Each structure stands twice: as C-alpha cells, then as structure tokens.
N, C-alpha and C positions, 0 to 999 in steps of 0.2 A: 699464947700457950705453946705452940709448936716450937718457937724459938727457945723457950724455957726448957723444953724436953731435950732439944739438941744440945744446949749448953750443959744441962745436967749430965747427959750421956758422956760428953767429952770430959767433964770434970771427974767422972767416976771410973773411967776406963783408962788403960794405958795406951796412949796413941801409938807408941812404938810397936805394939803388938798387932795392930790392924793390918789385914791383908786385903780386905774388901770393904769399901765404904759406899753405901747407897742411901741417898736422901733425895728421892725424886718426887716431883709434884707436891711439894710442901709449900710452894710460894715463897721460898726463902729469898731475901734480898741481900743477904750477907753470907759469906763463907768464912772459913777460918783465917786467922791472921798468919803472916809469914812465919812467926816464931812457932805457932802451933803446927803448921804444915811440915816444917822441918823435922818434927818428931815422928812423922809417918814413914819411917825408914823402910818398912816392910810392905808398904802399900803397893798392890799389884793392879787393882781395879778401882776406879772412881766413877760414880754415877750421880751427877747432880742435875740431871735432865728435868725439864718441866718446872723450873723455878723462875725467879725474876732477877737472876744474877746479872750484873752489868760488868763484872770483872772477876778474875781469879787471881789469887796471890802468885807473884812471880816465882816464889820458892817451889811451886809445883814442878817446875822444870828441873829441879835438882833431885827429884825422886828417881833414883836409878832403876828400881824394880818395877816402876809403873809401866804397865803394858796396855791397858785399856782406859780411855777417858771418854765418858759420855756426858756431853754438856749441851745436847740439843734442846731446843725450845726454851731458851733463855734470852736475855737481852744483852749479850756480851758484845763489847766494842772491840776486844782483842783477846788473844790467847797468850799465855806465857810461852817462852821458848822452851821446847822440850828436847834440847840438843843432848842432854845427859842420859836420856832414856835410850836404852839399846834397841828395843823393838817396841814401837808404840802405835796403837790404832786410836785415832781420835774421831769421835762421831759428833759433828757440829752441824746444827741447823739453828740459826739465831732468828728469833722473832723480833721484828722491829717495833 
C-alpha cells in the first residue's frame, strides 16, 4: 500500500519542482530510478531515513543543489559520489 502511494505521488507531481523530499520510516526497499532522480534538479534536501534501502541511485550525485542527505537507519552498502554538490551534509548510520 505504501509503495503504491509513493508511486502515485511521483506520477502526479512534477519532480523538477521538488525542493524537499522526505519519506522516512516507510520500510521502503526501493528508491527512484536514475532517470527519475535526474528530474529532481531543484532538490535541496533528501530524507529517506529509517527504511530498508540497500542502495541509492548514482544519479543523486549529479544534483548540484542538494545540500542535505539523510539516509541513516537503512541497509546501505555504499553511497553515490556527491562530487557535484557544492556544499553537502550527509547523515549516515547504516543498520546491518
């Protein structure tokens, strides 16, 4: 049910207009695909903490306006390179 709500949300809104994106503690196992992430050109803050994510799309590193990334309490094996982000704070605590 939660996955359906998230998919519905993204199909109904314009991703390019989002500045803040928070989906925490929803037990998500999957995040957006690279092609969808590339549309988040205005995204400044991402919070996907408290889910069951094992990876994040590499294209997150291409978001130049991204300033805050909260991904703690997930099952991440690695993070994308955020070399294109001018000033970035990443909050990471991975649960094994």
